[in-house]
N, C-alpha and C positions, 0 to 999 in steps of 0.2 A: 872279442870279436875276431873272427878269422879274416884272412886277407881277402877271400872271395866276398865275404859279407860286407867288408869295408868298401870294396870296389862297387858292389851292387848298390849300397846305400848312397855312395857318392854320385852314381850315374842315374838314379831313379828320376823319372820325369817330374818336374814341378808343375802340377796341374793348375795351381793358382797362378803361376807365372804365365802359362798359356792363356788363361782366361783374361788376365790383365792386358796381355798383348793384343788380344782381339777386341777389347773394349776401347771405344774412342775416348779421347781425352775429355775430362769433365766439361771443359768450355764448349765442346762440340755436341755434347749429348742432347741438348735442348733444341738443336737446330736441324734435326733430321727432316721435319716437315717442311721447313723453309727450303732446304736443299732439294727435297723431292719436288716441290712446286716449281723451283727454278729449272730443274732438269726436265720435268714433264708437265709444262703448264697447260697444254691443251687437254691432256688426258684428265688431269685433276679438275679442270673447268667443266669438262663434260660430265664427270661423276657428280660434282656438286650441283650442276644444272639438273641432272636426272633426279637426284634426291629432292631438290626443291620442288620440281614439278610434281613428283609423287606425293610429297607432303601436302602441297596445295590442293591436289586433286582429292585426296582423302578428306581434307578439312572442308572442302567446298563441293563435295560430290552432289550431283543433282538428284533430287527426289522428284519423280514425275508429278505433275499437277493432276488432281483428280478429274475425272470426266465432268463436263458441264451438266447442269440440271436441264433435263429435257422438258419436263412438266411435273406437276404435282399429282400424287395419287389422291383422289377425292375421299371424303369421309365415308366410312362404311362400318357396319355393325353385323358381325356374323357369330358363329360359335366354333369352338375348337373341339379336339377329340375328347376332352373331358366334359363337354357340354357347357363350358364357361364362355362368357361373352368375350369375343375377340374383335377389337376395333382398331381404327387407325391410331387412337390414343394408346392402345396397348403397345405399339411399336415406337411411339414417340421417344426420341432420344437414342434409339438403336439404329445401327446400320444393319440392313437385312437383305437377303436374297430370296426372291419368290420363284416358285415353279407352279405349273398347272398340270393336273392329271385327273384320273379317276381310277378307283381300285379295281374295276373289272376290265380295264383297258387291255386288249390282247396284243397291242402292237408297240407303240412308241413309249407308253408310260413306264414299263419296267426299265427302259434305258434312262428315262428322266430321273426316276427314283434312285437308280444306281449312281447317277451323277451326283445327286444330292447326298447320298451316303458317302461318296468319295470326298465331297466338299466338307462334310461334317468331320471326317477323319483328318483332313488337312488342317482345318481350323482348330481342331482339338490339339493336334500335334504342335502347332505353332502358337497355341494359346492366344488366338485372335478372337476378340469378343464380337463376332458377327453372327447374327441369328438367321435361321432358315424358316421359311413358311411355304407350305404346299397347299394350294387352293384346289379343292375338288370341283370339277365342272359337271358332276353328276349328283346333284344334291338329293334327288329322290332316293337314290340307293346308298349313297355314302353318308349314312347317319354318323353321329359322333361315335357310337359303339363300333361301327364298321371301321371308321378311321382309326380308332384306338387299336384295334387288332392289327391293322395294316402298319401303323407306326411301330408297334412292338416287333412285328416281323422284320421291318426295315432296320431295327436296332436304333431307332431315333432316341436321342437324348432330349427328354422333354424340356429341359432347361434351355436348350438351344433351338430345337426343331419342333414346330407346331404344324398340325394338319387342320385345315379350316373348311367349313361348309356353311350353307345358309339357303334360304329360299331361292328358287331358280331366278326370279326376277332380279333379286339383289345380286346374285352371282353374275348374271349376264351384264348387269349395269356396271359392276366392278371390273370384270374381265375384259369386256368389249369397250365400254366407255371410259373406265378408269385406267386400265393398263394398256389399252389400245391394242388388244390381241383378239384372237378368234375364239368363238364358242358356238359351235354349230352342230347340233345332234342330227345324225342321219342313220336310217335303219340299215343294219348290216345286210349285205347281199346274201340271200339264201337263208337268213335267220329271222323268221317272223317275230316281231316284238323285241328283238335285240338291237341295240343301238351302239354305234360308234359316235363319239363326240369329237369333232374336229377342234383342235386347240393347238396353241403354239408349243413348240419344243424348247423355246428360248428360256433362259434364266434371266430374271430382271433384278438389277441392283438398285436398291433404294437407300437414300441417306437418312440421317437422323430426323429430318424435318418432312419426310414423306416425298422427297424429290426423286424422280426416276433418273438414274445416272447412266443407264445403258442396258442393252440386251446382249446376251452371250450364248454361244452354242454349248452343247453338252458333250462335245468331243474333248479329248485331253487338252488341246490348245485352248479351247473356250474355257474349260475349268481352270486352267492355269491363269488365264487372263482375268477372269472374274475374281479369283482368289487374291491376286495382287491388286487389282483395281479396288476391291473392297477395303484393303488396307490403306490405299491412298485416300479414299473417302473418309476413313476413320481418322486420319491425321488432319483432315481439313476441319477448321473451326470457324 
């Protein structure tokens, strides 16, 4: 070994020695938390308090109560778009949302159907087992065959969304007396023999036992509300 190499080797830094110098003695290594708490008691207390409050809030987060039952939907027996009997018993055990429309409606019905389409998409995406029922208020023209075509055009999932009609007297009894909404045919102005049928634009939320839980608008806020409220009703036992 040359003299320069000998000097270099003798003066090379001892990295292990530096590491040992920076490391606290063994008896102090387990006391860092105690020293930190003594030095910053209020800071640590605040952190611990925030963590406890957050944990408690997550553990006990409030799930809103479902809306109260307003009244019961009476028994009814109608037919759906397949010509099959559709009754109150058909929906027993299901939470469902009802709408009212007629297929030749030139004004508000397209908006109502669009709202139901959006609800179907939201329910499908969230995998929420809430069903949809659209009641026609024009039974003379909205036969099962007409409703079937309309349902297909709307992209209705037949397992979730049914379209229903029946004799006028029974429809009026259910819509007006049962759901406590309007059904009032009036001749269209300037169109002889053509009728508009006044009816509600509201969506109605019904529970597993046929109890009406609320009426909701078809605007984005109303759809969001009935979507969430239907899940609250689902959780109720």
